[in-house]
MARTORPA-953491 format. One record per residue (C-alpha): x, y, z; residue number from 0. Coordinates in Angstrom, 2 decimals, m for minus. Layout:
REM MARTORPA-953491
+---------+---------+---------+-----+
!    east !   north !      up ! num !
+---------+---------+---------+-----+
!       X !       Y !       Z ! NUM !
...
+---------+---------+---------+-----+
REM end
This chain:
REM MARTORPA-953491
+---------+---------+---------+-----+
!    east !   north !      up ! num !
+---------+---------+---------+-----+
!  m12.51 !   44.97 !  120.51 !   0 !
!  m10.97 !   42.89 !  123.32 !   1 !
!   m7.79 !   44.97 !  122.99 !   2 !
!   m9.78 !   48.19 !  123.33 !   3 !
!  m11.64 !   46.85 !  126.38 !   4 !
!   m8.33 !   45.83 !  127.96 !   5 !
!   m6.98 !   49.32 !  127.34 !   6 !
!  m10.03 !   50.88 !  129.02 !   7 !
!   m9.58 !   48.48 !  131.93 !   8 !
!   m5.94 !   49.48 !  132.39 !   9 !
!   m6.84 !   53.19 !  132.19 !  10 !
!   m9.47 !   52.67 !  134.87 !  11 !
!   m7.06 !   50.81 !  137.16 !  12 !
!   m4.40 !   53.51 !  136.83 !  13 !
!   m6.75 !   56.11 !  138.33 !  14 !
!   m8.56 !   53.86 !  140.84 !  15 !
!   m8.17 !   54.90 !  144.49 !  16 !
!   m9.85 !   52.00 !  146.33 !  17 !
!   m8.13 !   48.64 !  147.08 !  18 !
!   m7.96 !   46.22 !  144.12 !  19 !
!   m7.11 !   42.55 !  144.64 !  20 !
!   m6.13 !   40.06 !  141.93 !  21 !
!   m6.37 !   36.41 !  143.02 !  22 !
!   m5.19 !   33.45 !  140.95 !  23 !
!   m7.38 !   30.54 !  142.18 !  24 !
!   m6.37 !   26.87 !  142.59 !  25 !
!   m5.02 !   25.40 !  139.31 !  26 !
!   m5.63 !   28.75 !  137.62 !  27 !
!   m3.01 !   30.31 !  135.35 !  28 !
!   m2.30 !   33.95 !  134.54 !  29 !
!   m0.20 !   34.38 !  131.40 !  30 !
!    1.11 !   36.90 !  128.91 !  31 !
!   m1.31 !   39.63 !  127.87 !  32 !
!   m3.79 !   38.75 !  130.62 !  33 !
!   m1.09 !   39.39 !  133.24 !  34 !
!   m0.23 !   42.78 !  131.75 !  35 !
!   m3.85 !   43.94 !  132.10 !  36 !
!   m4.01 !   43.21 !  135.86 !  37 !
!   m0.35 !   43.68 !  136.86 !  38 !
!   m0.17 !   45.53 !  140.22 !  39 !
!    2.58 !   47.71 !  138.73 !  40 !
!   m0.26 !   49.55 !  136.95 !  41 !
!   m1.25 !   51.10 !  140.29 !  42 !
!    1.03 !   49.81 !  143.09 !  43 !
!   m0.61 !   52.00 !  145.75 !  44 !
!   m4.03 !   50.38 !  145.25 !  45 !
!   m3.42 !   46.97 !  143.61 !  46 !
!   m2.22 !   43.71 !  145.16 !  47 !
!   m1.90 !   40.24 !  143.64 !  48 !
!   m2.29 !   36.93 !  145.47 !  49 !
!   m2.18 !   33.31 !  144.31 !  50 !
!   m3.28 !   29.91 !  145.55 !  51 !
!   m0.39 !   27.55 !  146.23 !  52 !
!   m1.54 !   25.39 !  143.29 !  53 !
!   m1.80 !   28.31 !  140.86 !  54 !
!    0.68 !   29.26 !  138.14 !  55 !
!    1.70 !   32.54 !  136.55 !  56 !
!    4.22 !   33.84 !  134.05 !  57 !
!    4.71 !   35.34 !  130.61 !  58 !
!    4.80 !   31.97 !  128.79 !  59 !
!    3.52 !   28.50 !  129.55 !  60 !
!    6.26 !   25.97 !  130.41 !  61 !
!    6.10 !   24.43 !  126.91 !  62 !
!    6.58 !   27.84 !  125.37 !  63 !
!    9.48 !   28.65 !  127.69 !  64 !
!   11.24 !   25.40 !  126.76 !  65 !
!   10.70 !   26.09 !  123.06 !  66 !
!   12.29 !   29.53 !  123.38 !  67 !
!   14.91 !   29.04 !  126.07 !  68 !
!   15.91 !   25.34 !  125.87 !  69 !
!   15.87 !   24.27 !  122.23 !  70 !
!   16.52 !   20.75 !  120.93 !  71 !
!   20.23 !   21.42 !  120.41 !  72 !
!   20.49 !   22.43 !  124.09 !  73 !
!   18.74 !   19.20 !  125.15 !  74 !
!   21.19 !   17.19 !  122.99 !  75 !
!   24.13 !   18.91 !  124.67 !  76 !
!   22.63 !   18.00 !  128.05 !  77 !
!   22.29 !   14.34 !  126.95 !  78 !
!   25.95 !   14.32 !  125.96 !  79 !
!   26.93 !   15.71 !  129.36 !  80 !
!   24.61 !   13.59 !  131.54 !  81 !
!   23.95 !   10.24 !  129.81 !  82 !
!   27.04 !    7.91 !  129.66 !  83 !
!   25.60 !    5.71 !  126.89 !  84 !
!   24.81 !    8.67 !  124.63 !  85 !
!   28.24 !   10.18 !  125.29 !  86 !
!   29.92 !    6.88 !  124.40 !  87 !
!   28.00 !    6.57 !  121.12 !  88 !
!   28.69 !   10.21 !  120.26 !  89 !
!   32.43 !    9.75 !  120.84 !  90 !
!   32.44 !    6.55 !  118.75 !  91 !
!   30.81 !    8.30 !  115.80 !  92 !
!   33.33 !   11.15 !  115.98 !  93 !
!   36.31 !    8.80 !  116.27 !  94 !
!   35.06 !    6.58 !  113.44 !  95 !
!   34.59 !    9.57 !  111.16 !  96 !
!   38.38 !    9.91 !  111.23 !  97 !
!   39.23 !    6.18 !  111.13 !  98 !
!   38.14 !    5.26 !  107.64 !  99 !
!   35.32 !    2.79 !  108.49 ! 100 !
!   33.02 !    1.53 !  105.81 ! 101 !
!   29.96 !    3.53 !  104.94 ! 102 !
!   27.66 !    0.78 !  106.28 ! 103 !
!   29.39 !    0.58 !  109.69 ! 104 !
!   29.33 !    4.33 !  110.09 ! 105 !
!   25.66 !    4.46 !  109.13 ! 106 !
!   24.86 !    1.78 !  111.72 ! 107 !
!   26.58 !    3.71 !  114.53 ! 108 !
!   24.90 !    6.95 !  113.53 ! 109 !
!   21.51 !    5.18 !  113.63 ! 110 !
!   22.30 !    3.86 !  117.13 ! 111 !
!   23.12 !    7.42 !  118.24 ! 112 !
!   19.88 !    8.77 !  116.75 ! 113 !
!   17.85 !    5.93 !  118.31 ! 114 !
!   19.37 !    6.72 !  121.69 ! 115 !
!   18.55 !   10.40 !  121.22 ! 116 !
!   14.94 !    9.59 !  120.26 ! 117 !
!   14.66 !    7.29 !  123.27 ! 118 !
!   15.91 !    9.94 !  125.72 ! 119 !
!   14.19 !   12.98 !  124.19 ! 120 !
!   10.70 !   12.54 !  125.81 ! 121 !
!   12.20 !   12.17 !  129.30 ! 122 !
!   14.55 !   15.13 !  128.86 ! 123 !
!   11.76 !   17.27 !  127.42 ! 124 !
!    9.54 !   16.43 !  130.38 ! 125 !
!   12.34 !   17.30 !  132.82 ! 126 !
!   12.99 !   20.64 !  131.09 ! 127 !
!    9.26 !   21.42 !  131.07 ! 128 !
!    9.01 !   20.60 !  134.78 ! 129 !
!   12.02 !   22.81 !  135.46 ! 130 !
!   10.41 !   25.67 !  133.51 ! 131 !
!    7.16 !   25.14 !  135.45 ! 132 !
!    9.07 !   25.63 !  138.73 ! 133 !
!    9.68 !   29.24 !  137.67 ! 134 !
!    5.90 !   29.81 !  137.55 ! 135 !
!    5.04 !   28.54 !  141.04 ! 136 !
!    3.60 !   30.88 !  143.69 ! 137 !
!    6.75 !   30.40 !  145.79 ! 138 !
!    8.85 !   31.75 !  142.93 ! 139 !
!    6.40 !   34.59 !  142.31 ! 140 !
!    6.69 !   35.66 !  145.96 ! 141 !
!   10.49 !   35.50 !  145.73 ! 142 !
!   10.41 !   37.74 !  142.65 ! 143 !
!    8.01 !   40.16 !  144.35 ! 144 !
!    5.26 !   39.89 !  141.71 ! 145 !
!    2.61 !   38.62 !  144.17 ! 146 !
!    1.95 !   39.68 !  147.74 ! 147 !
!    1.25 !   36.36 !  149.40 ! 148 !
!    0.36 !   32.68 !  148.86 ! 149 !
!   m3.16 !   31.75 !  149.99 ! 150 !
!   m5.03 !   28.53 !  150.71 ! 151 !
!   m8.41 !   28.33 !  149.01 ! 152 !
!  m10.14 !   27.23 !  152.24 ! 153 !
!   m9.03 !   30.38 !  154.10 ! 154 !
!   m9.07 !   32.85 !  151.20 ! 155 !
!  m12.54 !   34.30 !  151.98 ! 156 !
!  m11.59 !   35.05 !  155.59 ! 157 !
!   m8.25 !   36.49 !  154.47 ! 158 !
!   m9.83 !   38.90 !  151.98 ! 159 !
!  m12.49 !   39.97 !  154.50 ! 160 !
!   m9.82 !   41.24 !  156.88 ! 161 !
!   m7.54 !   42.48 !  154.08 ! 162 !
!  m10.26 !   44.64 !  152.54 ! 163 !
!  m11.25 !   46.02 !  155.93 ! 164 !
!   m7.63 !   46.84 !  156.75 ! 165 !
!   m6.91 !   48.55 !  153.42 ! 166 !
!  m10.09 !   50.67 !  153.61 ! 167 !
!   m9.24 !   51.81 !  157.15 ! 168 !
!   m5.64 !   52.52 !  156.15 ! 169 !
!   m6.85 !   54.55 !  153.16 ! 170 !
!   m9.08 !   56.65 !  155.41 ! 171 !
!   m6.16 !   57.26 !  157.78 ! 172 !
!   m3.84 !   58.05 !  154.88 ! 173 !
!   m6.25 !   60.73 !  153.63 ! 174 !
!   m6.23 !   62.33 !  157.08 ! 175 !
!   m2.42 !   62.28 !  157.19 ! 176 !
!   m2.18 !   63.76 !  153.68 ! 177 !
!   m4.55 !   66.55 !  154.66 ! 178 !
!   m2.04 !   67.37 !  157.42 ! 179 !
!    0.95 !   67.19 !  155.06 ! 180 !
!    0.29 !   66.84 !  151.33 ! 181 !
!    3.96 !   66.14 !  150.53 ! 182 !
!    3.93 !   62.70 !  152.17 ! 183 !
!    3.90 !   59.78 !  149.72 ! 184 !
!    2.07 !   56.44 !  150.08 ! 185 !
!    5.26 !   54.55 !  150.98 ! 186 !
!    6.23 !   57.10 !  153.63 ! 187 !
!    2.77 !   56.93 !  155.21 ! 188 !
!    2.85 !   53.11 !  155.26 ! 189 !
!    6.22 !   53.19 !  157.05 ! 190 !
!    4.77 !   55.73 !  159.48 ! 191 !
!    1.73 !   53.56 !  160.24 ! 192 !
!    3.95 !   50.54 !  160.81 ! 193 !
!    6.10 !   52.52 !  163.24 ! 194 !
!    3.03 !   53.75 !  165.15 ! 195 !
!    1.66 !   50.19 !  165.32 ! 196 !
!    4.93 !   48.82 !  166.73 ! 197 !
!    5.10 !   51.70 !  169.23 ! 198 !
!    1.58 !   50.79 !  170.39 ! 199 !
!    2.12 !   47.02 !  170.54 ! 200 !
!    5.79 !   46.91 !  171.53 ! 201 !
!    8.81 !   45.72 !  169.48 ! 202 !
!    8.26 !   42.10 !  170.52 ! 203 !
!    4.87 !   42.11 !  168.77 ! 204 !
!    6.07 !   43.70 !  165.51 ! 205 !
!    5.24 !   40.47 !  163.63 ! 206 !
!    1.54 !   41.31 !  164.11 ! 207 !
!    1.88 !   44.00 !  161.43 ! 208 !
!    1.45 !   41.15 !  158.90 ! 209 !
!   m1.76 !   40.03 !  160.63 ! 210 !
!   m4.66 !   41.88 !  158.99 ! 211 !
!   m7.07 !   41.25 !  161.85 ! 212 !
!   m4.61 !   42.56 !  164.44 ! 213 !
!   m4.11 !   45.77 !  162.42 ! 214 !
!   m7.89 !   46.20 !  162.00 ! 215 !
!   m8.31 !   45.85 !  165.77 ! 216 !
!   m5.67 !   48.54 !  166.28 ! 217 !
!   m7.24 !   50.87 !  163.71 ! 218 !
!  m10.70 !   50.53 !  165.28 ! 219 !
!   m9.63 !   50.75 !  168.94 ! 220 !
!  m10.71 !   54.15 !  170.24 ! 221 !
!   m8.07 !   54.32 !  172.99 ! 222 !
!   m5.16 !   53.40 !  170.73 ! 223 !
!   m6.37 !   55.83 !  168.05 ! 224 !
!   m5.91 !   58.69 !  170.50 ! 225 !
!   m2.15 !   58.36 !  170.07 ! 226 !
!   m2.65 !   58.19 !  166.28 ! 227 !
!   m4.69 !   61.40 !  166.39 ! 228 !
!   m1.96 !   63.05 !  168.44 ! 229 !
!    0.66 !   61.96 !  165.89 ! 230 !
!   m1.42 !   63.50 !  163.08 ! 231 !
!   m1.66 !   66.76 !  165.04 ! 232 !
!    2.14 !   66.75 !  165.39 ! 233 !
!    2.52 !   66.17 !  161.62 ! 234 !
!    0.19 !   69.10 !  160.93 ! 235 !
!    2.04 !   71.33 !  163.38 ! 236 !
!    5.47 !   70.42 !  161.93 ! 237 !
!    4.17 !   71.08 !  158.43 ! 238 !
!    2.88 !   74.53 !  159.42 ! 239 !
!    6.12 !   75.37 !  161.22 ! 240 !
!    8.19 !   74.41 !  158.20 ! 241 !
!    6.02 !   76.68 !  156.02 ! 242 !
!    6.51 !   79.56 !  158.44 ! 243 !
!   10.28 !   78.95 !  158.51 ! 244 !
!   10.44 !   79.01 !  154.70 ! 245 !
!    8.54 !   82.31 !  154.63 ! 246 !
!   10.74 !   83.73 !  157.38 ! 247 !
!   13.93 !   82.74 !  155.57 ! 248 !
!   12.64 !   84.43 !  152.43 ! 249 !
!   12.18 !   87.92 !  153.88 ! 250 !
!   12.95 !   89.60 !  157.22 ! 251 !
!   10.11 !   92.06 !  156.67 ! 252 !
!    7.61 !   89.20 !  156.20 ! 253 !
!    8.98 !   87.52 !  159.33 ! 254 !
!    8.45 !   90.64 !  161.40 ! 255 !
!    4.94 !   91.23 !  160.11 ! 256 !
!    4.04 !   87.56 !  160.65 ! 257 !
!    5.22 !   87.68 !  164.27 ! 258 !
!    3.28 !   90.89 !  164.94 ! 259 !
!    0.15 !   89.44 !  163.32 ! 260 !
!    0.42 !   86.23 !  165.33 ! 261 !
!    0.93 !   88.16 !  168.57 ! 262 !
!   m2.24 !   90.16 !  168.00 ! 263 !
!   m4.21 !   86.94 !  167.52 ! 264 !
!   m2.92 !   85.33 !  170.72 ! 265 !
!   m4.60 !   85.56 !  174.12 ! 266 !
!   m2.77 !   87.81 !  176.65 ! 267 !
!   m1.19 !   84.90 !  178.54 ! 268 !
!    0.41 !   83.49 !  175.41 ! 269 !
!    1.55 !   86.97 !  174.33 ! 270 !
!    3.38 !   87.31 !  177.64 ! 271 !
!    5.04 !   83.88 !  177.18 ! 272 !
!    6.23 !   84.89 !  173.69 ! 273 !
!    7.67 !   88.18 !  174.99 ! 274 !
!    9.60 !   86.28 !  177.69 ! 275 !
!   10.97 !   83.87 !  175.10 ! 276 !
!   12.02 !   86.74 !  172.81 ! 277 !
!   13.70 !   88.57 !  175.69 ! 278 !
!   15.50 !   85.39 !  176.74 ! 279 !
!   16.69 !   84.79 !  173.17 ! 280 !
!   17.89 !   88.38 !  172.85 ! 281 !
!   19.75 !   88.18 !  176.16 ! 282 !
!   21.50 !   84.95 !  175.14 ! 283 !
!   22.54 !   86.44 !  171.81 ! 284 !
!   23.87 !   89.55 !  173.52 ! 285 !
!   25.96 !   87.48 !  175.92 ! 286 !
!   27.40 !   85.44 !  173.06 ! 287 !
!   28.42 !   88.60 !  171.15 ! 288 !
!   30.06 !   90.02 !  174.31 ! 289 !
!   32.18 !   86.89 !  174.74 ! 290 !
+---------+---------+---------+-----+
REM end
C-alpha cells in the first residue's frame, strides 16, 4: 500500500501548480526510493529542494556505496599501493612462491600478510566510507544541481517565508505574461523577469536577484510595477502583431479585408495617420522601382 500511496503522491506533484519545497533538516537523510518520490525533476517548474548543511542525500548510504563500488579486493589493491609494510610482505610472498621455501616458512609469511591485511582493513574501510559520504554532502548536491541551496536551520523559517512569498508573486506575474503570450515557457519567463529586475535595479545590483526579500520588494512596489505592466503590454502587442503578420502572409485577400476592417474601427484621426503611412510606403516603393 505504501507503493500505491507513493504513486498517488508523485501523480499529484506532477500536476501541482503552486510552489512545493522539499527540505532535508539537520542530520536528516534522503535516500533511494524516498528521494524518487520527492525529486524536483517530477515537476521542475513548481518543486525545489533544499538541505541543511549537516544533512545527507543520495541513492545509497555510504556503507552501501562502498559495498557496491569499492569491494574488498579494491581495498586490498589500495593497501598494496599505499602501505609500504603490506607491499613488502606481498612481494616477499610472491618471491618465495618461486624460491622453493619450505611449506612452514611460506605459511608463516602468508599469515603475516593476512594479519597485516586484517589490521589495516578497519581503517581503510572507514576511510572509504568517509570518502563515499563526501559525495552525499549538501555541497556536493549543490554542485550536481540536485538541490537549490544550502540552508542553516536557525534561518530556515525566515528563508522559506520570503521564498514562498516570492514564488507566489512570480506565479501570479507569470500567469499574466502567459495570458499575453501563451507560447512563452516557464524558463523564458524567468529569464524575462530577471532581465526586468536588473533593468530596474541596475547591472551593479544584479546579485540581488538571489535575494528573495529584495525580489519581493520589487514585485510589490507599485511604482516599479508600472514598468512591468508596460512590458506585459508590449508582449501582448508583439504577440498580436505576429498573429496578424502570419494571417497576412497566408493570403493577400485576408490582408486587404483585415486592413479595411481595422480602418473602419479606428477613430478618424488614426485613420488619417494610417492613410499617410500607406501613401508614404507606396511612394517609397514607386521610387525604388523607378531607380
